[in-house]
DSSP file (Angstrom, degrees, kcal/mol; ACC not computed):
  #  RESIDUE AA STRUCTURE BP1 BP2  ACC     N-H-->O    O-->H-N    N-H-->O    O-->H-N    TCO  KAPPA ALPHA  PHI   PSI    X-CA   Y-CA   Z-CA
    1    1 A M              0   0    0      0, 0.0     2,-0.4     0, 0.0     0, 0.0   0.000 360.0 360.0 360.0 121.4    0.3 -130.3   -8.1
    2    2 A Q        -     0   0    0      1,-0.0     2,-0.6     0, 0.0     0, 0.0  -0.743 360.0-147.7 -81.3 126.7   -0.3 -126.5   -8.3
    3    3 A I        -     0   0    0     -2,-0.4    65,-0.1     4,-0.0     2,-0.0  -0.885  16.5-133.3 -98.1 121.1    0.5 -124.5   -5.2
    4    4 A S     >  -     0   0    0     -2,-0.6     4,-2.2    64,-0.3     5,-0.2  -0.269  20.9-110.9 -70.9 162.0   -1.7 -121.5   -4.6
    5    5 A L  H  > S+     0   0    0      1,-0.2     4,-2.2     2,-0.2     5,-0.2   0.902 119.4  54.1 -59.1 -43.1   -0.3 -118.0   -3.7
    6    6 A F  H  > S+     0   0    0      1,-0.2     4,-2.6     2,-0.2    -1,-0.2   0.941 109.8  45.9 -58.5 -47.0   -1.8 -118.4   -0.2
    7    7 A R  H  > S+     0   0    0     61,-0.2     4,-2.7     1,-0.2     5,-0.2   0.886 110.9  53.3 -66.3 -37.7    0.0 -121.7    0.4
    8    8 A K  H  X S+     0   0    0     -4,-2.2     4,-2.2     2,-0.2    -1,-0.2   0.897 110.2  47.8 -65.0 -38.8    3.3 -120.3   -1.0
    9    9 A K  H  X S+     0   0    0     -4,-2.2     4,-1.9     2,-0.2    -2,-0.2   0.901 112.5  47.9 -68.9 -41.5    3.0 -117.4    1.4
   10   10 A E  H  X S+     0   0    0     -4,-2.6     4,-2.4     2,-0.2    -2,-0.2   0.893 112.8  48.9 -69.7 -38.9    2.3 -119.7    4.4
   11   11 A L  H  X S+     0   0    0     -4,-2.7     4,-2.3    -5,-0.2    -1,-0.2   0.902 111.3  50.5 -63.4 -40.3    5.2 -122.0    3.4
   12   12 A G  H  X S+     0   0    0     -4,-2.2     4,-2.0    -5,-0.2    -2,-0.2   0.849 108.5  51.5 -64.9 -34.6    7.4 -119.0    3.1
   13   13 A N  H  X S+     0   0    0     -4,-1.9     4,-2.6     2,-0.2     5,-0.2   0.946 110.3  49.3 -65.5 -47.7    6.4 -117.8    6.6
   14   14 A S  H  X S+     0   0    0     -4,-2.4     4,-2.2     1,-0.2    -2,-0.2   0.892 110.1  50.6 -65.1 -35.8    7.1 -121.2    8.1
   15   15 A V  H  X S+     0   0    0     -4,-2.3     4,-2.0     2,-0.2    -1,-0.2   0.896 110.5  49.9 -61.8 -41.7   10.5 -121.3    6.5
   16   16 A I  H  X S+     0   0    0     -4,-2.0     4,-2.5     2,-0.2    -2,-0.2   0.921 111.8  47.8 -56.8 -48.2   11.3 -117.7    7.8
   17   17 A F  H  X S+     0   0    0     -4,-2.6     4,-2.3     1,-0.2    -1,-0.2   0.829 110.8  50.1 -71.1 -31.9   10.3 -118.6   11.3
   18   18 A I  H  X S+     0   0    0     -4,-2.2     4,-2.2    -5,-0.2    -1,-0.2   0.901 110.9  51.2 -69.0 -36.0   12.3 -121.9   11.2
   19   19 A S  H  X S+     0   0    0     -4,-2.0     4,-2.3     2,-0.2    -2,-0.2   0.907 110.4  48.1 -64.1 -48.2   15.3 -119.9   10.0
   20   20 A I  H  X S+     0   0    0     -4,-2.5     4,-2.5     2,-0.2     5,-0.3   0.905 110.6  52.0 -56.9 -44.6   14.9 -117.4   12.8
   21   21 A G  H  X S+     0   0    0     -4,-2.3     4,-1.9     1,-0.2    -2,-0.2   0.901 110.8  47.5 -55.8 -45.3   14.6 -120.3   15.3
   22   22 A I  H  X S+     0   0    0     -4,-2.2     4,-2.0     2,-0.2    -2,-0.2   0.875 110.0  51.8 -69.4 -37.3   17.8 -121.8   14.0
   23   23 A I  H  X S+     0   0    0     -4,-2.3     4,-2.5     2,-0.2    -2,-0.2   0.925 114.0  44.1 -66.8 -43.3   19.7 -118.4   14.1
   24   24 A F  H  X S+     0   0    0     -4,-2.5     4,-2.1     1,-0.2    -1,-0.2   0.818 109.0  56.1 -74.5 -25.6   18.7 -117.8   17.7
   25   25 A L  H  < S+     0   0    0     -4,-1.9     4,-0.5    -5,-0.3    -1,-0.2   0.923 112.0  43.5 -63.6 -42.2   19.4 -121.4   18.6
   26   26 A I  H >< S+     0   0    0     -4,-2.0     3,-1.0     1,-0.2     4,-0.4   0.932 114.9  50.3 -67.5 -45.7   23.0 -120.9   17.3
   27   27 A L  H >< S+     0   0    0     -4,-2.5     3,-1.1     1,-0.3    -2,-0.2   0.848 104.8  56.5 -62.6 -33.5   23.3 -117.5   19.0
   28   28 A S  G >< S+     0   0    0     -4,-2.1     3,-1.6     1,-0.2    -1,-0.3   0.677  86.2  79.0 -76.0 -13.0   22.2 -118.8   22.3
   29   29 A R  G <  S+     0   0    0     -3,-1.0    -1,-0.2    -4,-0.5    -2,-0.2   0.806  87.2  61.5 -65.7 -26.2   25.0 -121.5   22.4
   30   30 A G  G <  S+     0   0    0     -3,-1.1     2,-1.3    -4,-0.4    -1,-0.3   0.572  84.8  82.7 -72.1 -10.7   27.4 -118.6   23.5
   31   31 A M    <   +     0   0    0     -3,-1.6    10,-1.2    -4,-0.2     2,-0.2  -0.468  62.7 154.4 -99.7  68.4   25.3 -118.0   26.6
   32   32 A E        -     0   0    0     -2,-1.3     2,-0.4     8,-0.2     6,-0.1  -0.614  41.1-119.5 -93.2 150.6   26.8 -120.7   28.9
   33   33 A A        -     0   0    0     -2,-0.2     6,-0.1     3,-0.2    -1,-0.0  -0.691  11.3-159.0 -92.8 142.7   26.8 -120.6   32.6
   34   34 A D  S    S+     0   0    0     -2,-0.4    -1,-0.1     1,-0.0     5,-0.0   0.867  90.1   2.5 -82.1 -43.3   30.0 -120.6   34.6
   35   35 A V  S    S+     0   0    0      0, 0.0     2,-0.1     0, 0.0    -2,-0.1   0.674 113.3  81.7-119.0 -29.5   28.6 -121.8   37.9
   36   36 A Y        -     0   0    0      1,-0.1    -3,-0.2     2,-0.1     3,-0.1  -0.443  64.3-142.5 -85.8 153.5   24.9 -122.5   37.4
   37   37 A I  S    S+     0   0    0      1,-0.2     2,-0.8    -2,-0.1    -4,-0.2   0.929  99.3  47.4 -71.1 -50.2   23.2 -125.5   35.9
   38   38 A I  S    S-     0   0    0    103,-0.1    -1,-0.2    -6,-0.1    -2,-0.1  -0.849  87.0-168.9 -92.3 110.2   20.6 -123.5   34.2
   39   39 A G    >   -     0   0    0     -2,-0.8     3,-1.6    -3,-0.1     4,-0.4  -0.246  40.2 -88.4 -91.7-179.6   22.4 -120.7   32.4
   40   40 A P  T 3  S+     0   0    0      0, 0.0    -8,-0.2     0, 0.0     3,-0.1   0.650 122.9  60.9 -68.0 -12.1   21.2 -117.6   30.7
   41   41 A G  T 3> S+     0   0    0    -10,-1.2     4,-1.9     1,-0.1     5,-0.2   0.460  79.5  89.5 -89.4  -0.1   20.9 -119.5   27.4
   42   42 A F  H <> S+     0   0    0     -3,-1.6     4,-2.5     2,-0.2     5,-0.2   0.973  91.2  39.2 -62.4 -57.1   18.3 -122.0   28.7
   43   43 A F  H  > S+     0   0    0     -4,-0.4     4,-2.9     1,-0.2     5,-0.2   0.897 114.5  51.1 -69.2 -41.5   15.2 -119.9   27.9
   44   44 A P  H  > S+     0   0    0      0, 0.0     4,-2.0     0, 0.0    -1,-0.2   0.882 112.4  48.4 -65.6 -29.9   16.3 -118.6   24.6
   45   45 A R  H  X S+     0   0    0     -4,-1.9     4,-3.2     2,-0.2     5,-0.3   0.938 111.7  50.8 -66.2 -47.3   17.2 -122.2   23.5
   46   46 A L  H  X S+     0   0    0     -4,-2.5     4,-1.9     1,-0.2    -3,-0.2   0.922 112.7  43.9 -55.4 -49.7   13.8 -123.4   24.7
   47   47 A I  H  X S+     0   0    0     -4,-2.9     4,-2.3     2,-0.2    -1,-0.2   0.867 113.9  51.0 -65.7 -34.9   11.9 -120.7   22.8
   48   48 A S  H  X S+     0   0    0     -4,-2.0     4,-2.8    -5,-0.2    -2,-0.2   0.940 110.8  48.2 -64.0 -47.2   14.0 -121.3   19.7
   49   49 A A  H  X S+     0   0    0     -4,-3.2     4,-2.4     1,-0.2    -1,-0.2   0.860 112.5  49.4 -60.0 -39.6   13.5 -125.0   19.8
   50   50 A S  H  X S+     0   0    0     -4,-1.9     4,-2.8    -5,-0.3     5,-0.2   0.903 109.4  50.5 -62.7 -45.9    9.7 -124.4   20.2
   51   51 A L  H  X S+     0   0    0     -4,-2.3     4,-1.9     2,-0.2     5,-0.2   0.916 112.4  49.1 -61.8 -44.5    9.6 -121.9   17.3
   52   52 A I  H  X S+     0   0    0     -4,-2.8     4,-1.9     2,-0.2    -2,-0.2   0.958 114.2  43.8 -56.9 -52.3   11.4 -124.5   15.1
   53   53 A V  H  X S+     0   0    0     -4,-2.4     4,-2.5     1,-0.2     5,-0.2   0.909 113.4  49.9 -66.9 -43.0    9.1 -127.4   16.1
   54   54 A I  H  X S+     0   0    0     -4,-2.8     4,-2.4     1,-0.2    -1,-0.2   0.891 114.1  44.7 -63.0 -38.1    5.9 -125.4   15.8
   55   55 A N  H  X S+     0   0    0     -4,-1.9     4,-2.5    -5,-0.2    -1,-0.2   0.784 109.9  55.0 -83.7 -24.9    6.8 -124.1   12.4
   56   56 A V  H  X S+     0   0    0     -4,-1.9     4,-2.4    -5,-0.2    -2,-0.2   0.942 111.2  46.0 -62.8 -48.6    8.0 -127.6   11.1
   57   57 A V  H  X S+     0   0    0     -4,-2.5     4,-2.5     1,-0.2    -2,-0.2   0.928 112.8  49.7 -60.2 -46.0    4.6 -128.9   12.1
   58   58 A R  H  X S+     0   0    0     -4,-2.4     4,-2.1    -5,-0.2    -2,-0.2   0.906 111.2  50.1 -59.3 -44.2    2.9 -125.9   10.4
   59   59 A F  H  X S+     0   0    0     -4,-2.5     4,-2.3     1,-0.2    -1,-0.2   0.908 111.3  48.0 -61.5 -43.2    4.9 -126.5    7.2
   60   60 A L  H  X S+     0   0    0     -4,-2.4     4,-2.7     2,-0.2    -2,-0.2   0.857 109.9  52.6 -68.2 -36.0    4.0 -130.2    7.2
   61   61 A V  H  X S+     0   0    0     -4,-2.5     4,-1.1     2,-0.2    -1,-0.2   0.921 110.5  47.9 -68.1 -41.0    0.3 -129.4    7.7
   62   62 A I  H  < S+     0   0    0     -4,-2.1     3,-0.3    -5,-0.2    -2,-0.2   0.911 113.8  46.2 -66.2 -40.3    0.3 -127.0    4.8
   63   63 A I  H  < S+     0   0    0     -4,-2.3    -2,-0.2     1,-0.2    -1,-0.2   0.918 115.3  47.6 -63.4 -42.7    2.1 -129.5    2.5
   64   64 A M  H  < S+     0   0    0     -4,-2.7    -1,-0.2    -5,-0.2    -2,-0.2   0.604  79.1 118.9 -79.4 -10.5   -0.2 -132.4    3.6
   65   65 A S     <  -     0   0    0     -4,-1.1     5,-0.1    -3,-0.3    -3,-0.0  -0.330  61.2-141.1 -59.5 136.7   -3.5 -130.5    3.2
   66   66 A S  S    S+     0   0    0      3,-0.1     2,-0.1     2,-0.0    -1,-0.1   0.865  75.6  46.3 -76.6 -38.8   -5.5 -132.4    0.6
   67   67 A N  S    S-     0   0    0      2,-0.3    -2,-0.0     1,-0.1     0, 0.0  -0.493  92.8-101.9-101.2 175.9   -7.1 -129.6   -1.4
   68   68 A G  S    S+     0   0    0     -2,-0.1     2,-0.5   -65,-0.1   -64,-0.3   0.625  99.1  75.0 -70.9 -13.3   -5.6 -126.3   -2.7
   69   69 A S        -     0   0    0      1,-0.1    -2,-0.3   -63,-0.1     3,-0.3  -0.865  48.3-179.4-104.6 131.7   -7.0 -124.2    0.1
   70   70 A T     >  +     0   0    0     -2,-0.5     4,-2.9     1,-0.2    -1,-0.1   0.090  53.1 112.9-108.6  18.8   -5.5 -124.2    3.5
   71   71 A A  T  4 S+     0   0    0      1,-0.2    -1,-0.2     2,-0.2    -2,-0.0   0.812  76.7  51.6 -63.4 -26.9   -7.9 -121.7    4.8
   72   72 A D  T  4 S+     0   0    0     -3,-0.3     3,-0.4     2,-0.1    -1,-0.2   0.859 117.9  37.8 -71.9 -35.9   -9.5 -124.4    7.1
   73   73 A V  T  4 S+     0   0    0      1,-0.3     2,-0.6    -4,-0.1    -2,-0.2   0.957 135.7  16.9 -85.8 -52.1   -6.1 -125.3    8.6
   74   74 A M  S  < S+     0   0    0     -4,-2.9    -1,-0.3     1,-0.2     3,-0.1  -0.768  74.8 170.7-122.7  85.6   -4.4 -122.0    8.8
   75   75 A S        +     0   0    0     -2,-0.6     2,-0.4    -3,-0.4    -1,-0.2   0.896  66.8   6.5 -67.2 -40.9   -7.3 -119.5    8.5
   76   76 A N        -     0   0    0      1,-0.1     4,-0.2     2,-0.0    -1,-0.2  -0.989  46.7-167.1-150.8 132.1   -5.4 -116.3    9.4
   77   77 A S  S >> S+     0   0    0     -2,-0.4     4,-1.9     1,-0.2     3,-0.6   0.500  70.5  95.8 -96.8   0.0   -1.7 -115.5   10.0
   78   78 A R  H 3> S+     0   0    0      1,-0.2     4,-2.6     2,-0.2     5,-0.2   0.889  80.9  52.7 -58.4 -44.0   -2.5 -112.0   11.4
   79   79 A P  H 3> S+     0   0    0      0, 0.0     4,-2.6     0, 0.0    -1,-0.2   0.857 109.2  51.9 -55.3 -36.3   -2.4 -113.2   15.1
   80   80 A L  H <> S+     0   0    0     -3,-0.6     4,-2.0    -4,-0.2    -2,-0.2   0.905 110.6  47.3 -69.6 -40.0    1.1 -114.7   14.4
   81   81 A Y  H  X S+     0   0    0     -4,-1.9     4,-2.7     2,-0.2     5,-0.2   0.923 112.1  49.1 -66.1 -45.3    2.3 -111.5   12.9
   82   82 A I  H  X S+     0   0    0     -4,-2.6     4,-2.4     1,-0.2    -2,-0.2   0.936 113.2  47.5 -59.2 -47.4    1.0 -109.4   15.9
   83   83 A L  H  X S+     0   0    0     -4,-2.6     4,-2.3     2,-0.2    -1,-0.2   0.871 110.7  51.8 -65.3 -34.5    2.6 -111.8   18.4
   84   84 A T  H  X S+     0   0    0     -4,-2.0     4,-2.4     2,-0.2     5,-0.2   0.956 111.7  46.7 -66.8 -49.6    5.9 -111.8   16.6
   85   85 A I  H  X S+     0   0    0     -4,-2.7     4,-2.6     1,-0.2    -2,-0.2   0.901 113.7  49.5 -51.9 -44.3    5.9 -107.9   16.6
   86   86 A L  H  X S+     0   0    0     -4,-2.4     4,-2.2     1,-0.2    -1,-0.2   0.877 110.7  47.9 -67.8 -39.3    5.0 -108.0   20.3
   87   87 A L  H  X S+     0   0    0     -4,-2.3     4,-2.3     2,-0.2    -1,-0.2   0.852 111.6  49.6 -69.7 -37.1    7.7 -110.4   21.2
   88   88 A I  H  X S+     0   0    0     -4,-2.4     4,-2.3     2,-0.2    -2,-0.2   0.922 111.6  49.6 -62.2 -49.0   10.3 -108.5   19.2
   89   89 A S  H  X S+     0   0    0     -4,-2.6     4,-2.5    -5,-0.2    -2,-0.2   0.892 109.0  54.5 -56.1 -42.5    9.1 -105.3   21.0
   90   90 A Y  H  X S+     0   0    0     -4,-2.2     4,-2.5     1,-0.2    -2,-0.2   0.947 108.4  47.5 -59.4 -51.2    9.4 -107.2   24.4
   91   91 A L  H  X S+     0   0    0     -4,-2.3     4,-1.7     1,-0.2    -1,-0.2   0.899 112.9  48.2 -57.6 -43.1   13.0 -108.2   23.7
   92   92 A A  H  X S+     0   0    0     -4,-2.3     4,-1.8     1,-0.2    -1,-0.2   0.888 111.0  51.7 -66.2 -35.3   13.8 -104.6   22.7
   93   93 A G  H  X>S+     0   0    0     -4,-2.5     4,-2.8     1,-0.2     5,-1.0   0.874 105.9  54.6 -65.7 -39.7   12.1 -103.4   26.0
   94   94 A I  H  X5S+     0   0    0     -4,-2.5     4,-0.6     1,-0.2    -1,-0.2   0.881 111.9  45.0 -62.6 -41.3   14.1 -105.9   28.1
   95   95 A I  H  <5S+     0   0    0     -4,-1.7    54,-1.2    -5,-0.2    -1,-0.2   0.837 121.7  36.8 -71.5 -30.7   17.3 -104.4   26.6
   96   96 A I  H  <5S+     0   0    0     -4,-1.8    54,-2.4    52,-0.3    53,-0.4   0.943 136.4  10.8 -89.4 -55.6   16.2 -100.8   27.0
   97   97 A V  H  <5S-     0   0    0     -4,-2.8    55,-0.8     1,-0.2     4,-0.4   0.547 108.2-106.4-104.2  -8.6   14.2 -100.6   30.3
   98   98 A G     X< -     0   0    0     -5,-1.0     4,-1.6    -4,-0.6    49,-0.2  -0.231  37.0 -71.1 101.0 166.1   14.9 -104.0   31.9
   99   99 A L  H  > S+     0   0    0     47,-2.2     4,-2.2     1,-0.2     5,-0.2   0.861 121.0  56.3 -68.1 -41.0   13.0 -107.2   32.4
  100  100 A S  H  > S+     0   0    0     46,-0.4     4,-1.9    52,-0.2    -1,-0.2   0.941 113.6  35.0 -63.7 -53.9   10.6 -106.0   35.1
  101  101 A L  H  > S+     0   0    0     51,-0.4     4,-2.4    -4,-0.4     5,-0.2   0.899 118.3  52.1 -72.0 -39.1    9.0 -103.0   33.3
  102  102 A A  H  X S+     0   0    0     -4,-1.6     4,-2.3     1,-0.2    -1,-0.2   0.885 109.8  50.4 -66.4 -33.3    9.1 -104.7   29.9
  103  103 A T  H  X S+     0   0    0     -4,-2.2     4,-2.5     2,-0.2     5,-0.3   0.904 109.3  50.0 -71.1 -40.2    7.3 -107.8   31.3
  104  104 A V  H  X S+     0   0    0     -4,-1.9     4,-2.4    -5,-0.2    -2,-0.2   0.964 115.8  43.6 -61.3 -50.2    4.5 -105.6   33.0
  105  105 A L  H  X S+     0   0    0     -4,-2.4     4,-2.3     1,-0.2     5,-0.2   0.864 112.9  51.3 -68.9 -34.1    3.9 -103.8   29.7
  106  106 A F  H  X S+     0   0    0     -4,-2.3     4,-2.5    -5,-0.2    -1,-0.2   0.915 113.0  43.5 -71.2 -40.3    4.1 -106.9   27.6
  107  107 A I  H  X S+     0   0    0     -4,-2.5     4,-2.2     2,-0.2    -2,-0.2   0.870 114.2  51.3 -72.3 -33.6    1.6 -108.8   29.7
  108  108 A Y  H  X S+     0   0    0     -4,-2.4     4,-1.8    -5,-0.3    -2,-0.2   0.952 114.5  42.0 -62.0 -46.2   -0.7 -105.8   29.9
  109  109 A V  H  X S+     0   0    0     -4,-2.3     4,-2.8     2,-0.2     5,-0.2   0.921 115.2  51.7 -69.0 -42.3   -0.7 -105.2   26.0
  110  110 A L  H  X S+     0   0    0     -4,-2.5     4,-2.4     1,-0.2    -1,-0.2   0.888 111.1  47.3 -61.1 -40.6   -1.0 -109.1   25.4
  111  111 A M  H  X S+     0   0    0     -4,-2.2     4,-1.7     2,-0.2    -1,-0.2   0.852 110.1  52.3 -67.8 -34.8   -4.0 -109.2   27.7
  112  112 A S  H  < S+     0   0    0     -4,-1.8    -2,-0.2    -5,-0.2    -1,-0.2   0.918 113.6  44.6 -68.1 -40.8   -5.5 -106.2   26.0
  113  113 A I  H  < S+     0   0    0     -4,-2.8    -2,-0.2     1,-0.2    -1,-0.2   0.924 115.1  48.0 -65.3 -44.6   -5.1 -107.8   22.6
  114  114 A L  H  < S-     0   0    0     -4,-2.4     2,-0.3    -5,-0.2    -1,-0.2   0.726 120.4 -14.4 -73.8 -25.5   -6.4 -111.2   23.7
  115  115 A G     <  -     0   0    0     -4,-1.7     2,-1.0    -5,-0.1    -1,-0.1  -0.991  66.6 -89.6-168.9 176.5   -9.6 -110.3   25.5
  116  116 A N        +     0   0    0     -2,-0.3     2,-0.3    -3,-0.0    -4,-0.1  -0.811  57.5 153.8-101.3  93.2  -11.8 -107.8   27.2
  117  117 A R        -     0   0    0     -2,-1.0     2,-0.1    -6,-0.2    -2,-0.1  -0.800  48.3 -94.1-115.6 162.6  -10.7 -107.8   30.8
  118  118 A S     >  -     0   0    0     -2,-0.3     4,-2.6     1,-0.1     5,-0.2  -0.353  30.6-114.8 -78.3 156.8  -11.0 -104.9   33.2
  119  119 A L  H  > S+     0   0    0      1,-0.2     4,-2.3     2,-0.2     5,-0.2   0.931 117.8  50.6 -53.8 -50.0   -8.2 -102.4   33.6
  120  120 A F  H  > S+     0   0    0      1,-0.2     4,-2.7     2,-0.2    -1,-0.2   0.882 109.3  51.2 -58.2 -42.1   -7.7 -103.5   37.3
  121  121 A Q  H  > S+     0   0    0      1,-0.2     4,-2.7     2,-0.2     5,-0.3   0.929 111.3  47.8 -62.5 -45.6   -7.5 -107.2   36.2
  122  122 A K  H  X S+     0   0    0     -4,-2.6     4,-2.0     1,-0.2    -2,-0.2   0.902 114.9  44.3 -68.0 -39.2   -4.8 -106.4   33.6
  123  123 A I  H  X S+     0   0    0     -4,-2.3     4,-2.4    -5,-0.2     5,-0.2   0.938 114.4  50.1 -66.4 -47.3   -2.7 -104.3   35.9
  124  124 A L  H  X S+     0   0    0     -4,-2.7     4,-2.4    -5,-0.2    -2,-0.2   0.925 114.6  43.0 -58.9 -48.7   -3.0 -106.8   38.8
  125  125 A I  H  X S+     0   0    0     -4,-2.7     4,-2.8    -5,-0.2     5,-0.3   0.919 111.6  53.6 -71.0 -39.6   -2.0 -109.8   36.7
  126  126 A A  H  X S+     0   0    0     -4,-2.0     4,-1.9    -5,-0.3    -2,-0.2   0.924 114.5  41.9 -57.1 -45.4    0.8 -108.0   35.0
  127  127 A L  H  X S+     0   0    0     -4,-2.4     4,-2.4     2,-0.2    -2,-0.2   0.900 113.5  52.7 -67.9 -42.0    2.3 -107.0   38.3
  128  128 A A  H  X S+     0   0    0     -4,-2.4     4,-1.9    -5,-0.2    -2,-0.2   0.885 112.4  44.0 -64.5 -42.0    1.7 -110.4   39.9
  129  129 A V  H  X S+     0   0    0     -4,-2.8     4,-2.4     2,-0.2     5,-0.2   0.916 113.7  50.2 -69.9 -41.5    3.4 -112.4   37.1
  130  130 A T  H  X S+     0   0    0     -4,-1.9     4,-2.6    -5,-0.3    -2,-0.2   0.909 110.8  49.1 -62.2 -40.0    6.2 -110.0   36.9
  131  131 A F  H  X S+     0   0    0     -4,-2.4     4,-2.4     1,-0.2    -1,-0.2   0.912 111.9  50.7 -64.1 -42.3    6.7 -110.3   40.8
  132  132 A A  H  X S+     0   0    0     -4,-1.9     4,-2.4     2,-0.2    -2,-0.2   0.873 109.6  49.1 -63.6 -38.0    6.6 -114.1   40.4
  133  133 A I  H  X S+     0   0    0     -4,-2.4     4,-2.4     2,-0.2     5,-0.2   0.932 113.8  46.0 -68.5 -44.0    9.2 -114.2   37.7
  134  134 A K  H  X S+     0   0    0     -4,-2.6     4,-2.3    -5,-0.2     5,-0.2   0.894 113.0  50.6 -63.5 -38.4   11.5 -111.9   39.7
  135  135 A A  H  X>S+     0   0    0     -4,-2.4     4,-2.8     2,-0.2     5,-0.7   0.909 110.0  49.5 -64.1 -46.2   11.0 -114.0   42.8
  136  136 A I  I  X>S+     0   0    0     -4,-2.4     5,-2.9     1,-0.2     4,-1.4   0.929 116.1  42.3 -60.7 -47.5   11.7 -117.3   41.1
  137  137 A F  I  <5S+     0   0    0     -4,-2.4     6,-2.9     3,-0.2     5,-0.2   0.875 119.0  43.6 -69.1 -34.9   15.0 -115.9   39.5
  138  138 A K  I  <5S+     0   0    0     -4,-2.3    -2,-0.2     4,-0.2    -3,-0.2   0.913 129.5  18.4 -81.2 -44.3   16.2 -114.2   42.6
  139  139 A W  I  <5S+     0   0    0     -4,-2.8    -3,-0.2    -5,-0.2    -2,-0.2   0.768 132.1  32.8-102.7 -21.8   15.4 -116.8   45.3
  140  140 A V  I  <<S+     0   0    0     -4,-1.4    -3,-0.2    -5,-0.7    -4,-0.1   0.875 133.3  22.5-100.9 -45.8   15.0 -120.1   43.6
  141  141 A L  S   <S-     0   0    0     -5,-2.9    -4,-0.2     2,-0.1    -3,-0.2   0.648  88.3-145.1 -91.7 -15.4   17.4 -120.0   40.6
  142  142 A V        +     0   0    0     -6,-0.5    -4,-0.2     1,-0.2    -5,-0.1   0.921  48.4 141.2  48.0  56.1   19.6 -117.3   42.1
  143  143 A L        -     0   0    0     -6,-2.9    -1,-0.2    -7,-0.1     2,-0.1  -0.961  52.7-118.4-122.3 138.1   20.2 -115.7   38.7
  144  144 A P        -     0   0    0      0, 0.0    -6,-0.0     0, 0.0     3,-0.0  -0.500  26.4-137.1 -79.8 154.5   20.4 -112.0   38.1
  145  145 A L        -     0   0    0     -2,-0.1   -45,-0.0     1,-0.1     2,-0.0  -0.817  27.5 -93.3-108.7 147.1   17.9 -110.5   35.7
  146  146 A P        -     0   0    0      0, 0.0   -47,-2.2     0, 0.0   -46,-0.4  -0.329  31.5-170.9 -57.5 134.7   18.6 -107.9   33.0
  147  147 A T     >> -     0   0    0    -49,-0.2     5,-0.7     1,-0.1     4,-0.5   0.571  30.6-139.7-102.2 -11.8   18.1 -104.3   34.2
  148  148 A G  T  45 -     0   0    0      3,-0.2   -52,-0.3     1,-0.2   -51,-0.2  -0.066  34.5 -63.8  81.6 174.6   18.4 -102.6   30.9
  149  149 A F  T  45S+     0   0    0    -54,-1.2   -52,-0.2   -53,-0.4    -1,-0.2   0.852 134.9  46.8 -67.3 -35.7   20.1  -99.3   29.9
  150  150 A W  T  45S-     0   0    0    -54,-2.4    -1,-0.2    -3,-0.1    -2,-0.2   0.663  96.4-140.9 -86.3 -15.6   17.8  -97.2   32.1
  151  151 A N  T  <5 +     0   0    0     -4,-0.5     2,-0.4   -55,-0.3    -3,-0.2   0.921  33.6 173.8  56.0  47.4   18.1  -99.5   35.1
  152  152 A I      <       0   0    0    -55,-0.8   -51,-0.4    -5,-0.7   -52,-0.2  -0.770 360.0 360.0 -90.4 134.4   14.5  -99.1   36.0
  153  153 A F              0   0    0     -2,-0.4    -1,-0.2   -53,-0.1   -55,-0.1   0.498 360.0 360.0  -1.0 360.0   13.3 -101.3   38.9
């Protein structure tokens, strides 16, 4: 069975993302909570496990596709690359400016990329989601959120 260059790239991408998921899953094991049931490592583990599962499924779909072309199954990897770059930028933003400002910017940019919404709608939704996240962590989970190096709101 001959594997096309496109399929090799897609398989390589899946292996890379599975590796990234495994690395972050191992790194998040050091983020255990002393007092709380849900510690700071819960969401990194959840995201890492999701990344691994999604890419294992993607890998299997590419392998199991009957013909040499996977264009019907995985038509374009560009959105995956854009989302990966955006998520890495979001992580860097959390470290530099804190979760609040990074989340507002992340949601605004993501909404700009995904659809044609009005400026007012993008700003309102970004602020509302950020406020909801802060409220849940502050009053329900009683966990501190990262403020970043600049300690901006």
